[in-house]
N, C-alpha and C positions, 0 to 999 in steps of 0.2 A: 543504593540510591533511593531517596525518598520521593514519592509522587503525590500529586494533589488530586483529590476526589473531583470528579466531574459528573454533570448530569445534563441531559438535553431538556430544555424547557421552552423551546420555540415552536410555535404552532405550525410553522412552515417546514420544519425538519421532519422528513419521512424516514422512519427506521427501515433499514434494508432487511428484507426477509431472509431468514436463516438458510433457505434452500437456494439462494442465488449463487451460481457458480462464479468463482474468482480464479485468477491466474497470477503467477509470479514468474517473470522471465528473468533468467540469470545464467551465468556460466555453470557448467557441470561441476567444475572445481569448487565454486562457491556453495553449490547445493550440498555437495559431499561434506564440506567443512561444517555447514549448518547442521547436517545430520549428526556428525560426530560430536559437535559441541552441545547439541540439544539446546540451541538458543536461536533467537531471531533478533536482528539488529534494528533498533529504532534510531534513525538519524535525526540529529538536531536540525531543524529547518534553516538555521543560520548557515549550514553547510551547503544548501542547495545552490546550484550555479544558475538556474533558470531565473532570468530577470522578471518573469511574469508570474512567479509565485505570489500569492497573497495580493493579487491585483483585482481591483473592482472593475467589472465589465460595465460599459454604459447601460446595458440592458437592466442590470441590477439597480444601478443608480437611478433609473427612471422611476422605480417602484418603491425602493427602500432607502433612499438617499439619507434622510434625516436619521433614521434608526441606526443604520450601519455606521455612518460617519461619527455620530455621537459615541458609540460604543468603542470604535477603533481609536479615535483621537483622545478619548479620556485617559488620563494617566493616573496611576496609583503608585504607592510606594512598594507594593508587593509584586513586582514584575516577575515573570517566569519564562521558561523556555518550553517550546513544544517539540516533541519527538515523534517521528512519523514512520510507520511501515507502509509502504506503497504496494498496492495490488491493482489489478485491472478486472473489469467486469468481463466474464467469459461467456455470457449468455448467447452471444452471436458467433462464438468460436474464435479461432486464432486471429491474431492481429499482425499482418505482414510488416507494418511499420515498426512495431515493437520488437519483432525478431531482428530487424536490421539495426535498431538502436542498441539493444542489449546483448546481441550475439556477435561480438567482435571477432572471436576466434573460431567460428563455425563449430563450436562445441557446447552450445547452449542447450538449456532445457526449459520447458514451460511446465511448472508444477500446478496442477489443478486441484482445487479444494472448494469449500463453500464458506459463505459468511458465518454460518452457524459453527462450523468446525474451528474457524479462526477465532471466533468470539469465545468459544468454550476453552480453548487452549490458553488464551490470554487471561481469562477470568480466573484460571487456576492460580496464576501468579499475581494478577492485578484485579481483584474483585471490585467491580463498580468504579474503576479508576480510569477508564478509557472510553473513547467514543469511536464508533465505526460509522463512516458516512461517505457519501459520494461527493466528489469535487464538482462544483457547480458549473463551471465554464460559461458563466453568464446567464444560466437558466433561472427563471424566477423561482424562488422558494427553495433553492438547493444549498443556500448558505446558512447553516445552523447558527443560532446564537446560544451560547452555552452558559450555564450557571457554574462557574468554576470557583471553588473555595479559595479565597485569597489570591486570585490570579488577576494580573493586570488586564484591564478591559481592552487594551490595544491588541491582545492575543485572541480575544473572543471570536471564534468562528472563522477567522481569516485563513486558517490552515485548509479550508475547503473552497477557497476562491482562486480562480485562474481564468484567463481570458479565453474567449471562444475558439481561437485558432488551435488550441490544444485539445479540443474535444475528442480527437481520435484516440487519446490515451484512455478514456473511459475509466478514470482512476477511482479506486475505492481505498480510503485511508483509515488506518487505525492510528489514533492520536492519543498520546499521553502527555502530561504536563508535570514539570518539576521546576523548583527554584534553582536547582543546580545547573551550572553552565558547562556542559561537556560536548564533545563532538557527537556523541551518541551513547547509547547504552544497550547492552545485550540483555534480553529477557529470556528466562528459562522457557523452553518451547520444544515440544516433541514433534518434529516434522513427519515422522512416520505415522503419527495419529491423524494428521490432517491431509496427507497426500493420497489422493484418489487415483490420479493418473500422472504420468510424466511423459510429455511429448518431446521427442528428440528433434533437435534443430533441423530445419529443412535444408540448411547449408552443410550439414555434417556429411563427411565421406564415410564409406563402408567401414574402414578400419576404426574410425572414431566411434561409430555406432557399436561395433563389437566390443570395443574397450569399455564403453559405458555400460553395456549389458553385464559384463563380468563384475564390474564394481557394484552395480545396483543389486545384484544377487545376494550380496552380503547383508543387505538391509531389508529387502522385501521378499516375502515368500512367493508371491504370485508374479506373473509376468506383467508388471505394471507399466512398462514402457510401451508407448505406441508411436506410430509413424505420423509425421506431420502431414496435413492435407496438402501442403505446398511441397514442391520438389525443386529446390534451388541448388542442389549439390553440384559441384564442379567435378565431372568425371575426368580422371587422368587418361 
């Protein structure tokens, strides 16, 4: 799959420091599959079910209405698709709401890494072809305007826009662009290199935890699993 080069050229866009901790909530089964495949999935934003993706909050409109609307409404013949890998800022620790959203079977994990580690792994496969940024949630200056080679301006920056009620997600996104229209694309990615800690679901029962420990031993030399600060397990 071919990708388009991108670069941030907006004075309002703040590059996230490499030492910022980030997290990815997912099922243990999905994490093990990612480890085995050595890949990370970037989903086409057309597949997102949330109606409030790419939504301009009134707060942003107050300050950047002309600039943003002109760039988003302008059409060119070279339209593209945006593909996104979603993470969450972990600087304040675990997010109870995200556990409940992503841990449907009480067998979830929260993989802890840093922005720098994520960036390094992606640049091995996609040098200078992606952008990592925070979703704005209506905050002034958090919606980057990107200079994207031959990319339709209606895609410019809107992957980082969402309305304020979703602020609890504290989402950090890695975004890549392509003219190809697919549901998503796997990118070569070594999860072992970026995984610093694995938090076990607060809903997991003892037998689920023990099973996960045995599986994780096959991939990591140290005891990388840690207990959640929450305790929501249902005891038999």
